[in-house]
BALUM-887162 format. One record per residue: residue in one letter; residue number from 1; chain; x, y, z of N, C-alpha, C in turn. Coordinates in steps of 0.05 Angstrom, whole numbers, always signed. Layout:
REM residues N
node residu A; num NUM; chaine A; n.x X; n.y Y; n.z Z; ca.x X; ca.y Y; ca.z Z; c.x X; c.y Y; c.z Z $
...
This chain:
REM residues 163
node residu M; num 1; chaine A; n.x -79; n.y +738; n.z +8; ca.x -85; ca.y +710; ca.z +12; c.x -71; c.y +701; c.z +38 $
node residu T; num 2; chaine A; n.x -84; n.y +685; n.z +54; ca.x -73; ca.y +675; ca.z +78; c.x -52; c.y +654; c.z +72 $
node residu S; num 3; chaine A; n.x -30; n.y +655; n.z +87; ca.x -9; ca.y +635; ca.z +84; c.x -19; c.y +609; c.z +98 $
node residu F; num 4; chaine A; n.x -18; n.y +587; n.z +84; ca.x -26; ca.y +562; ca.z +96; c.x -4; c.y +549; c.z +113 $
node residu E; num 5; chaine A; n.x +19; n.y +561; n.z +113; ca.x +42; ca.y +549; ca.z +128; c.x +36; c.y +545; c.z +157 $
node residu K; num 6; chaine A; n.x +20; n.y +563; n.z +169; ca.x +15; ca.y +561; ca.z +198; c.x -7; c.y +541; c.z +205 $
node residu F; num 7; chaine A; n.x -20; n.y +529; n.z +185; ca.x -43; ca.y +512; ca.z +191; c.x -34; c.y +483; c.z +195 $
node residu H; num 8; chaine A; n.x -15; n.y +478; n.z +211; ca.x -7; ca.y +451; ca.z +219; c.x +10; c.y +452; c.z +244 $
node residu P; num 9; chaine A; n.x +10; n.y +432; n.z +260; ca.x -9; ca.y +411; ca.z +260; c.x -36; c.y +421; c.z +270 $
node residu V; num 10; chaine A; n.x -57; n.y +406; n.z +262; ca.x -84; ca.y +411; ca.z +271; c.x -91; c.y +386; c.z +287 $
node residu L; num 11; chaine A; n.x -103; n.y +390; n.z +311; ca.x -108; ca.y +368; ca.z +329; c.x -138; c.y +363; c.z +333 $
node residu T; num 12; chaine A; n.x -145; n.y +338; n.z +337; ca.x -171; ca.y +331; ca.z +347; c.x -167; c.y +316; c.z +373 $
node residu A; num 13; chaine A; n.x -188; n.y +305; n.z +384; ca.x -185; ca.y +290; ca.z +410; c.x -166; c.y +267; c.z +407 $
node residu H; num 14; chaine A; n.x -166; n.y +253; n.z +383; ca.x -150; ca.y +229; ca.z +380; c.x -131; c.y +229; c.z +356 $
node residu L; num 15; chaine A; n.x -132; n.y +250; n.z +340; ca.x -117; ca.y +250; ca.z +315; c.x -99; c.y +275; c.z +312 $
node residu T; num 16; chaine A; n.x -78; n.y +272; n.z +297; ca.x -61; ca.y +295; ca.z +290; c.x -61; c.y +297; c.z +260 $
node residu L; num 17; chaine A; n.x -67; n.y +321; n.z +250; ca.x -67; ca.y +327; ca.z +221; c.x -42; c.y +344; c.z +216 $
node residu D; num 18; chaine A; n.x -24; n.y +334; n.z +199; ca.x +0; ca.y +348; ca.z +194; c.x +7; c.y +345; c.z +164 $
node residu W; num 19; chaine A; n.x +26; n.y +361; n.z +155; ca.x +34; ca.y +360; ca.z +127; c.x +43; c.y +331; c.z +120 $
node residu L; num 20; chaine A; n.x +38; n.y +324; n.z +95; ca.x +46; ca.y +298; ca.z +86; c.x +76; c.y +293; c.z +88 $
node residu T; num 21; chaine A; n.x +91; n.y +314; n.z +87; ca.x +120; ca.y +312; ca.z +89; c.x +129; c.y +303; c.z +116 $
node residu Q; num 22; chaine A; n.x +111; n.y +303; n.z +136; ca.x +117; ca.y +294; ca.z +163; c.x +111; c.y +264; c.z +166 $
node residu T; num 23; chaine A; n.x +101; n.y +251; n.z +146; ca.x +95; ca.y +223; ca.z +146; c.x +114; c.y +208; c.z +128 $
node residu P; num 24; chaine A; n.x +125; n.y +185; n.z +137; ca.x +142; ca.y +170; ca.z +119; c.x +128; c.y +162; c.z +93 $
node residu V; num 25; chaine A; n.x +143; n.y +165; n.z +71; ca.x +131; ca.y +159; ca.z +45; c.x +121; c.y +131; c.z +44 $
node residu K; num 26; chaine A; n.x +135; n.y +112; n.z +56; ca.x +126; ca.y +84; ca.z +56; c.x +98; c.y +81; c.z +68 $
node residu S; num 27; chaine A; n.x +93; n.y +96; n.z +90; ca.x +66; ca.y +95; ca.z +103; c.x +45; c.y +105; c.z +84 $
node residu I; num 28; chaine A; n.x +50; n.y +127; n.z +70; ca.x +31; ca.y +138; ca.z +50; c.x +27; c.y +118; c.z +28 $
node residu D; num 29; chaine A; n.x +49; n.y +107; n.z +17; ca.x +47; ca.y +88; ca.z -5; c.x +32; c.y +63; c.z +4 $
node residu D; num 30; chaine A; n.x +36; n.y +54; n.z +28; ca.x +21; ca.y +31; ca.z +39; c.x -9; c.y +36; c.z +40 $
node residu L; num 31; chaine A; n.x -16; n.y +61; n.z +47; ca.x -45; ca.y +68; ca.z +48; c.x -58; c.y +63; c.z +22 $
node residu F; num 32; chaine A; n.x -44; n.y +69; n.z +0; ca.x -56; ca.y +67; ca.z -27; c.x -62; c.y +38; c.z -35 $
node residu S; num 33; chaine A; n.x -49; n.y +19; n.z -21; ca.x -54; ca.y -9; ca.z -29; c.x -73; c.y -23; c.z -10 $
node residu K; num 34; chaine A; n.x -84; n.y -9; n.z +10; ca.x -103; ca.y -20; ca.z +29; c.x -132; c.y -14; c.z +22 $
node residu P; num 35; chaine A; n.x -150; n.y -31; n.z +30; ca.x -179; ca.y -24; ca.z +28; c.x -183; c.y +2; c.z +43 $
node residu S; num 36; chaine A; n.x -198; n.y +21; n.z +30; ca.x -201; ca.y +47; ca.z +43; c.x -228; c.y +59; c.z +37 $
node residu I; num 37; chaine A; n.x -234; n.y +79; n.z +53; ca.x -258; ca.y +96; ca.z +48; c.x -247; c.y +120; c.z +34 $
node residu T; num 38; chaine A; n.x -257; n.y +126; n.z +10; ca.x -246; ca.y +148; ca.z -6; c.x -267; c.y +163; c.z -21 $
node residu T; num 39; chaine A; n.x -262; n.y +189; n.z -24; ca.x -280; ca.y +206; ca.z -40; c.x -273; c.y +202; c.z -69 $
node residu A; num 40; chaine A; n.x -291; n.y +210; n.z -86; ca.x -287; ca.y +206; ca.z -115; c.x -261; c.y +218; c.z -126 $
node residu K; num 41; chaine A; n.x -255; n.y +242; n.z -119; ca.x -231; ca.y +255; ca.z -129; c.x -205; c.y +244; c.z -117 $
node residu A; num 42; chaine A; n.x -207; n.y +230; n.z -95; ca.x -183; ca.y +219; ca.z -82; c.x -178; c.y +190; c.z -91 $
node residu E; num 43; chaine A; n.x -194; n.y +180; n.z -109; ca.x -191; ca.y +152; ca.z -117; c.x -166; c.y +146; c.z -134 $
node residu K; num 44; chaine A; n.x -156; n.y +166; n.z -148; ca.x -132; ca.y +161; ca.z -164; c.x -108; c.y +159; c.z -146 $
node residu M; num 45; chaine A; n.x -99; n.y +135; n.z -142; ca.x -77; ca.y +130; ca.z -123; c.x -53; c.y +120; c.z -139 $
node residu P; num 46; chaine A; n.x -29; n.y +130; n.z -132; ca.x -5; ca.y +120; ca.z -145; c.x -1; c.y +90; c.z -141 $
node residu S; num 47; chaine A; n.x +11; n.y +77; n.z -160; ca.x +15; ca.y +48; ca.z -157; c.x +45; c.y +42; c.z -152 $
node residu K; num 48; chaine A; n.x +62; n.y +62; n.z -153; ca.x +91; ca.y +58; ca.z -148; c.x +100; c.y +79; c.z -129 $
node residu I; num 49; chaine A; n.x +120; n.y +72; n.z -113; ca.x +129; ca.y +91; ca.z -92; c.x +141; c.y +116; c.z -104 $
node residu L; num 50; chaine A; n.x +154; n.y +115; n.z -127; ca.x +164; ca.y +140; ca.z -140; c.x +140; c.y +158; c.z -147 $
node residu D; num 51; chaine A; n.x +118; n.y +147; n.z -156; ca.x +95; ca.y +163; ca.z -163; c.x +83; c.y +175; c.z -137 $
node residu T; num 52; chaine A; n.x +84; n.y +161; n.z -115; ca.x +75; ca.y +171; ca.z -89; c.x +92; c.y +196; c.z -81 $
node residu V; num 53; chaine A; n.x +118; n.y +194; n.z -84; ca.x +136; ca.y +217; ca.z -78; c.x +128; c.y +241; c.z -95 $
node residu K; num 54; chaine A; n.x +124; n.y +236; n.z -121; ca.x +117; ca.y +258; ca.z -139; c.x +90; c.y +270; c.z -131 $
node residu E; num 55; chaine A; n.x +71; n.y +254; n.z -123; ca.x +45; ca.y +263; ca.z -115; c.x +47; c.y +280; c.z -89 $
node residu I; num 56; chaine A; n.x +63; n.y +271; n.z -70; ca.x +67; ca.y +286; ca.z -45; c.x +79; c.y +314; c.z -52 $
node residu N; num 57; chaine A; n.x +99; n.y +314; n.z -69; ca.x +111; ca.y +340; ca.z -77; c.x +90; c.y +358; c.z -91 $
node residu H; num 58; chaine A; n.x +74; n.y +347; n.z -108; ca.x +53; ca.y +362; ca.z -122; c.x +33; c.y +374; c.z -102 $
node residu I; num 59; chaine A; n.x +24; n.y +358; n.z -84; ca.x +5; ca.y +366; ca.z -63; c.x +17; c.y +389; c.z -46 $
node residu M; num 60; chaine A; n.x +42; n.y +385; n.z -37; ca.x +54; ca.y +405; ca.z -20; c.x +59; c.y +432; c.z -35 $
node residu R; num 61; chaine A; n.x +64; n.y +431; n.z -61; ca.x +66; ca.y +455; ca.z -77; c.x +39; c.y +470; c.z -77 $
node residu R; num 62; chaine A; n.x +17; n.y +454; n.z -80; ca.x -10; ca.y +466; ca.z -80; c.x -16; c.y +479; c.z -53 $
node residu V; num 63; chaine A; n.x -8; n.y +465; n.z -32; ca.x -12; ca.y +476; ca.z -5; c.x +4; c.y +502; c.z -1 $
node residu M; num 64; chaine A; n.x +29; n.y +502; n.z -9; ca.x +46; ca.y +526; ca.z -5; c.x +37; c.y +549; c.z -23 $
node residu N; num 65; chaine A; n.x +23; n.y +543; n.z -45; ca.x +13; ca.y +563; ca.z -63; c.x -16; c.y +572; c.z -56 $
node residu G; num 66; chaine A; n.x -26; n.y +562; n.z -34; ca.x -53; ca.y +570; ca.z -24; c.x -76; c.y +559; c.z -40 $
node residu K; num 67; chaine A; n.x -72; n.y +536; n.z -53; ca.x -93; ca.y +525; ca.z -70; c.x -108; c.y +502; c.z -57 $
node residu E; num 68; chaine A; n.x -97; n.y +490; n.z -37; ca.x -111; ca.y +470; ca.z -22; c.x -97; c.y +466; c.z +5 $
node residu L; num 69; chaine A; n.x -111; n.y +454; n.z +24; ca.x -99; ca.y +445; ca.z +49; c.x -102; c.y +415; c.z +50 $
node residu T; num 70; chaine A; n.x -79; n.y +402; n.z +53; ca.x -79; ca.y +373; ca.z +54; c.x -62; c.y +364; c.z +78 $
node residu W; num 71; chaine A; n.x -73; n.y +347; n.z +94; ca.x -59; ca.y +337; ca.z +117; c.x -59; c.y +306; c.z +117 $
node residu G; num 72; chaine A; n.x -37; n.y +296; n.z +128; ca.x -36; ca.y +267; ca.z +135; c.x -49; c.y +264; c.z +162 $
node residu I; num 73; chaine A; n.x -64; n.y +243; n.z +166; ca.x -79; ca.y +238; ca.z +191; c.x -64; c.y +215; c.z +206 $
node residu T; num 74; chaine A; n.x -57; n.y +221; n.z +230; ca.x -43; ca.y +202; ca.z +247; c.x -57; c.y +199; c.z +274 $
node residu D; num 75; chaine A; n.x -60; n.y +174; n.z +283; ca.x -71; ca.y +169; ca.z +309; c.x -52; c.y +181; c.z +330 $
node residu S; num 76; chaine A; n.x -60; n.y +200; n.z +346; ca.x -42; ca.y +213; ca.z +365; c.x -31; c.y +195; c.z +386 $
node residu N; num 77; chaine A; n.x -45; n.y +174; n.z +394; ca.x -35; ca.y +156; ca.z +414; c.x -16; c.y +135; c.z +403 $
node residu S; num 78; chaine A; n.x -24; n.y +122; n.z +381; ca.x -8; ca.y +99; ca.z +371; c.x +12; c.y +108; c.z +350 $
node residu E; num 79; chaine A; n.x +10; n.y +133; n.z +339; ca.x +27; ca.y +144; ca.z +318; c.x +23; c.y +129; c.z +291 $
node residu V; num 80; chaine A; n.x +1; n.y +114; n.z +289; ca.x -6; ca.y +100; ca.z +264; c.x -18; c.y +120; c.z +244 $
node residu F; num 81; chaine A; n.x -7; n.y +119; n.z +219; ca.x -18; ca.y +135; ca.z +198; c.x -44; c.y +123; c.z +188 $
node residu V; num 82; chaine A; n.x -65; n.y +139; n.z +188; ca.x -92; ca.y +127; ca.z +181; c.x -104; c.y +139; c.z +155 $
node residu G; num 83; chaine A; n.x -93; n.y +161; n.z +145; ca.x -104; ca.y +171; ca.z +120; c.x -95; c.y +199; c.z +113 $
node residu I; num 84; chaine A; n.x -109; n.y +211; n.z +93; ca.x -103; ca.y +237; ca.z +83; c.x -130; c.y +252; c.z +79 $
node residu I; num 85; chaine A; n.x -130; n.y +277; n.z +86; ca.x -154; ca.y +294; ca.z +82; c.x -146; c.y +320; c.z +70 $
node residu S; num 86; chaine A; n.x -163; n.y +330; n.z +51; ca.x -158; ca.y +356; ca.z +38; c.x -182; c.y +374; c.z +40 $
node residu L; num 87; chaine A; n.x -177; n.y +399; n.z +42; ca.x -197; ca.y +420; ca.z +40; c.x -191; c.y +436; c.z +14 $
node residu R; num 88; chaine A; n.x -210; n.y +436; n.z -4; ca.x -205; ca.y +449; ca.z -30; c.x -227; c.y +469; c.z -37 $
node residu G; num 89; chaine A; n.x -222; n.y +485; n.z -57; ca.x -241; ca.y +505; ca.z -66; c.x -231; c.y +533; c.z -63 $
node residu F; num 90; chaine A; n.x -206; n.y +537; n.z -57; ca.x -195; ca.y +563; ca.z -53; c.x -192; c.y +578; c.z -79 $
node residu E; num 91; chaine A; n.x -191; n.y +564; n.z -101; ca.x -188; ca.y +577; ca.z -127; c.x -215; c.y +584; c.z -140 $
node residu E; num 92; chaine A; n.x -237; n.y +575; n.z -128; ca.x -263; ca.y +580; ca.z -139; c.x -272; c.y +608; c.z -134 $
node residu T; num 93; chaine A; n.x -289; n.y +619; n.z -151; ca.x -301; ca.y +645; ca.z -146; c.x -325; c.y +644; c.z -128 $
node residu T; num 94; chaine A; n.x -336; n.y +620; n.z -125; ca.x -358; ca.y +616; ca.z -106; c.x -347; c.y +611; c.z -78 $
node residu K; num 95; chaine A; n.x -365; n.y +610; n.z -59; ca.x -357; ca.y +604; ca.z -32; c.x -363; c.y +575; c.z -25 $
node residu H; num 96; chaine A; n.x -359; n.y +558; n.z -45; ca.x -365; ca.y +530; ca.z -41; c.x -339; c.y +514; c.z -42 $
node residu G; num 97; chaine A; n.x -333; n.y +500; n.z -20; ca.x -309; ca.y +484; ca.z -19; c.x -316; c.y +455; c.z -19 $
node residu S; num 98; chaine A; n.x -295; n.y +438; n.z -19; ca.x -299; ca.y +409; ca.z -18; c.x -279; c.y +397; c.z +0 $
node residu I; num 99; chaine A; n.x -287; n.y +374; n.z +10; ca.x -270; ca.y +357; ca.z +27; c.x -265; c.y +332; c.z +12 $
node residu E; num 100; chaine A; n.x -240; n.y +324; n.z +10; ca.x -232; ca.y +299; ca.z -3; c.x -215; c.y +283; c.z +17 $
node residu F; num 101; chaine A; n.x -218; n.y +257; n.z +17; ca.x -202; ca.y +241; ca.z +35; c.x -198; c.y +212; c.z +26 $
node residu I; num 102; chaine A; n.x -178; n.y +200; n.z +38; ca.x -174; ca.y +171; ca.z +36; c.x -167; c.y +163; c.z +65 $
node residu I; num 103; chaine A; n.x -183; n.y +144; n.z +76; ca.x -178; ca.y +135; ca.z +103; c.x -177; c.y +104; c.z +102 $
node residu D; num 104; chaine A; n.x -157; n.y +93; n.z +115; ca.x -154; ca.y +64; ca.z +117; c.x -179; c.y +53; c.z +129 $
node residu Q; num 105; chaine A; n.x -191; n.y +33; n.z +115; ca.x -216; ca.y +22; ca.z +124; c.x -214; c.y +10; c.z +152 $
node residu D; num 106; chaine A; n.x -190; n.y +1; n.z +160; ca.x -186; ca.y -9; ca.z +187; c.x -189; c.y +13; c.z +208 $
node residu H; num 107; chaine A; n.x -189; n.y +38; n.z +200; ca.x -191; ca.y +61; ca.z +218; c.x -216; c.y +78; c.z +211 $
node residu S; num 108; chaine A; n.x -237; n.y +65; n.z +202; ca.x -261; ca.y +79; ca.z +193; c.x -274; c.y +95; c.z +216 $
node residu E; num 109; chaine A; n.x -268; n.y +87; n.z +240; ca.x -280; ca.y +102; ca.z +263; c.x -268; c.y +130; c.z +264 $
node residu C; num 110; chaine A; n.x -247; n.y +136; n.z +250; ca.x -235; ca.y +163; ca.z +250; c.x -250; c.y +182; c.z +231 $
node residu L; num 111; chaine A; n.x -266; n.y +171; n.z +213; ca.x -278; ca.y +188; ca.z +192; c.x -294; c.y +211; c.z +203 $
node residu A; num 112; chaine A; n.x -313; n.y +206; n.z +221; ca.x -329; ca.y +228; ca.z +232; c.x -313; c.y +249; c.z +246 $
node residu E; num 113; chaine A; n.x -294; n.y +240; n.z +262; ca.x -277; ca.y +259; ca.z +278; c.x -261; c.y +277; c.z +260 $
node residu V; num 114; chaine A; n.x -249; n.y +266; n.z +239; ca.x -231; ca.y +282; ca.z +222; c.x -248; c.y +300; c.z +203 $
node residu V; num 115; chaine A; n.x -271; n.y +291; n.z +194; ca.x -288; ca.y +308; ca.z +177; c.x -300; c.y +330; c.z +194 $
node residu E; num 116; chaine A; n.x -308; n.y +324; n.z +218; ca.x -319; ca.y +345; ca.z +235; c.x -298; c.y +367; c.z +241 $
node residu R; num 117; chaine A; n.x -274; n.y +359; n.z +246; ca.x -252; ca.y +378; ca.z +251; c.x -246; c.y +395; c.z +226 $
node residu T; num 118; chaine A; n.x -247; n.y +383; n.z +203; ca.x -242; ca.y +397; ca.z +178; c.x -264; c.y +418; c.z +173 $
node residu V; num 119; chaine A; n.x -289; n.y +410; n.z +178; ca.x -311; ca.y +429; ca.z +175; c.x -308; c.y +452; c.z +194 $
node residu R; num 120; chaine A; n.x -302; n.y +446; n.z +219; ca.x -298; ca.y +468; ca.z +239; c.x -274; c.y +486; c.z +231 $
node residu F; num 121; chaine A; n.x -253; n.y +474; n.z +221; ca.x -230; ca.y +489; ca.z +212; c.x -238; c.y +508; c.z +190 $
node residu A; num 122; chaine A; n.x -253; n.y +499; n.z +171; ca.x -262; ca.y +515; ca.z +149; c.x -280; c.y +538; c.z +159 $
node residu Q; num 123; chaine A; n.x -297; n.y +533; n.z +179; ca.x -314; ca.y +553; ca.z +191; c.x -297; c.y +575; c.z +205 $
node residu D; num 124; chaine A; n.x -277; n.y +566; n.z +219; ca.x -260; ca.y +584; ca.z +235; c.x -241; c.y +601; c.z +218 $
node residu H; num 125; chaine A; n.x -233; n.y +592; n.z +195; ca.x -211; ca.y +605; ca.z +181; c.x -218; c.y +616; c.z +153 $
node residu F; num 126; chaine A; n.x -240; n.y +607; n.z +142; ca.x -246; ca.y +614; ca.z +114; c.x -274; c.y +623; c.z +110 $
node residu N; num 127; chaine A; n.x -281; n.y +633; n.z +86; ca.x -307; ca.y +644; ca.z +81; c.x -324; c.y +626; c.z +64 $
node residu F; num 128; chaine A; n.x -321; n.y +600; n.z +67; ca.x -339; ca.y +581; ca.z +53; c.x -367; c.y +583; c.z +64 $
node residu D; num 129; chaine A; n.x -387; n.y +582; n.z +47; ca.x -415; ca.y +581; ca.z +55; c.x -424; c.y +552; c.z +57 $
node residu Q; num 130; chaine A; n.x -410; n.y +535; n.z +42; ca.x -418; ca.y +507; ca.z +39; c.x -394; c.y +490; c.z +33 $
node residu L; num 131; chaine A; n.x -395; n.y +465; n.z +43; ca.x -375; ca.y +445; ca.z +36; c.x -389; c.y +420; c.z +25 $
node residu S; num 132; chaine A; n.x -376; n.y +407; n.z +6; ca.x -387; ca.y +383; ca.z -5; c.x -367; c.y +360; c.z -3 $
node residu I; num 133; chaine A; n.x -378; n.y +336; n.z -3; ca.x -363; ca.y +311; ca.z -4; c.x -377; c.y +294; c.z -24 $
node residu T; num 134; chaine A; n.x -361; n.y +283; n.z -44; ca.x -373; ca.y +267; ca.z -65; c.x -358; c.y +240; c.z -66 $
node residu F; num 135; chaine A; n.x -374; n.y +219; n.z -67; ca.x -363; ca.y +191; ca.z -68; c.x -371; c.y +178; c.z -94 $
node residu T; num 136; chaine A; n.x -357; n.y +158; n.z -101; ca.x -366; ca.y +140; ca.z -123; c.x -387; c.y +122; c.z -112 $
node residu N; num 137; chaine A; n.x -383; n.y +112; n.z -88; ca.x -402; ca.y +94; ca.z -75; c.x -399; c.y +96; c.z -45 $
node residu A; num 138; chaine A; n.x -415; n.y +112; n.z -31; ca.x -413; ca.y +115; ca.z -2; c.x -428; c.y +92; c.z +11 $
node residu S; num 139; chaine A; n.x -414; n.y +80; n.z +31; ca.x -427; ca.y +58; ca.z +46; c.x -448; c.y +70; c.z +64 $
node residu S; num 140; chaine A; n.x -466; n.y +53; n.z +74; ca.x -487; ca.y +62; ca.z +92; c.x -475; c.y +73; c.z +117 $
node residu Q; num 141; chaine A; n.x -453; n.y +62; n.z +127; ca.x -440; ca.y +73; ca.z +151; c.x -429; c.y +101; c.z +146 $
node residu T; num 142; chaine A; n.x -416; n.y +105; n.z +123; ca.x -406; ca.y +131; ca.z +116; c.x -429; c.y +151; c.z +114 $
node residu Q; num 143; chaine A; n.x -451; n.y +143; n.z +101; ca.x -474; ca.y +161; ca.z +99; c.x -484; c.y +168; c.z +127 $
node residu K; num 144; chaine A; n.x -486; n.y +149; n.z +145; ca.x -495; ca.y +154; ca.z +172; c.x -476; c.y +173; c.z +187 $
node residu D; num 145; chaine A; n.x -450; n.y +168; n.z +184; ca.x -430; ca.y +186; ca.z +197; c.x -433; c.y +215; c.z +187 $
node residu L; num 146; chaine A; n.x -436; n.y +219; n.z +161; ca.x -438; ca.y +246; ca.z +150; c.x -464; c.y +260; c.z +158 $
node residu T; num 147; chaine A; n.x -487; n.y +245; n.z +156; ca.x -512; ca.y +257; ca.z +164; c.x -512; c.y +264; c.z +194 $
node residu G; num 148; chaine A; n.x -498; n.y +248; n.z +210; ca.x -495; ca.y +253; ca.z +238; c.x -480; c.y +279; c.z +244 $
node residu L; num 149; chaine A; n.x -463; n.y +287; n.z +225; ca.x -448; ca.y +312; ca.z +228; c.x -463; c.y +336; c.z +216 $
node residu G; num 150; chaine A; n.x -486; n.y +332; n.z +205; ca.x -502; ca.y +354; ca.z +194; c.x -501; c.y +356; c.z +163 $
node residu F; num 151; chaine A; n.x -487; n.y +337; n.z +150; ca.x -487; ca.y +337; ca.z +121; c.x -514; c.y +327; c.z +111 $
node residu K; num 152; chaine A; n.x -523; n.y +337; n.z +88; ca.x -547; ca.y +328; ca.z +76; c.x -540; c.y +315; c.z +49 $
node residu M; num 153; chaine A; n.x -553; n.y +292; n.z +43; ca.x -548; ca.y +280; ca.z +17; c.x -565; c.y +295; c.z -3 $
node residu I; num 154; chaine A; n.x -552; n.y +307; n.z -23; ca.x -566; ca.y +323; ca.z -43; c.x -572; c.y +306; c.z -68 $
node residu Q; num 155; chaine A; n.x -557; n.y +286; n.z -72; ca.x -562; ca.y +266; ca.z -93; c.x -545; c.y +242; c.z -85 $
node residu A; num 156; chaine A; n.x -549; n.y +220; n.z -99; ca.x -534; ca.y +195; ca.z -92; c.x -504; c.y +201; c.z -90 $
node residu N; num 157; chaine A; n.x -493; n.y +195; n.z -68; ca.x -464; ca.y +197; ca.z -62; c.x -453; c.y +225; c.z -61 $
node residu Q; num 158; chaine A; n.x -470; n.y +245; n.z -59; ca.x -461; ca.y +273; ca.z -56; c.x -474; c.y +285; c.z -32 $
node residu F; num 159; chaine A; n.x -457; n.y +296; n.z -14; ca.x -466; ca.y +308; ca.z +11; c.x -456; c.y +337; c.z +13 $
node residu N; num 160; chaine A; n.x -474; n.y +354; n.z +24; ca.x -467; ca.y +382; ca.z +28; c.x -473; c.y +389; c.z +57 $
node residu I; num 161; chaine A; n.x -458; n.y +409; n.z +67; ca.x -464; ca.y +421; ca.z +93; c.x -461; c.y +451; c.z +90 $
node residu S; num 162; chaine A; n.x -480; n.y +466; n.z +100; ca.x -478; ca.y +495; ca.z +101; c.x -463; c.y +503; c.z +126 $
node residu I; num 163; chaine A; n.x -444; n.y +522; n.z +122; ca.x -429; ca.y +530; ca.z +146; c.x -430; c.y +560; c.z +149 $
């Protein structure tokens, strides 16, 4: 199994993706109380800062055990924390992975850039044939962003891309 330790930071033109431990806990906790764009599995957000700390520790254990890749997303110019993105599916016997995220709605313009980089990262480093993103309720802008990246809506609020 590939060690995930080397997979940070990951850069895009405007964003830095790094371990959650590189982001102040208060910034992560604040994200959970803001209006956001979120996938279905990322909707369970802690309501207390101690729960946020526990969740960060749990996520980082999963990363270090090769079960998921999760990064905090920071604007590279302003250093503002804008969200969290995960690549999952490493425990599956199929070659189907998923992308989960929570992005501050005030930074919705980052969605396409960070998802595109995550898809490219999965193509470059792993053997996934397909990635999926599932929402409880995807906005029309989110749908447009994903289809613009090559995702296809396979049913309401579920998008797949072959890689």
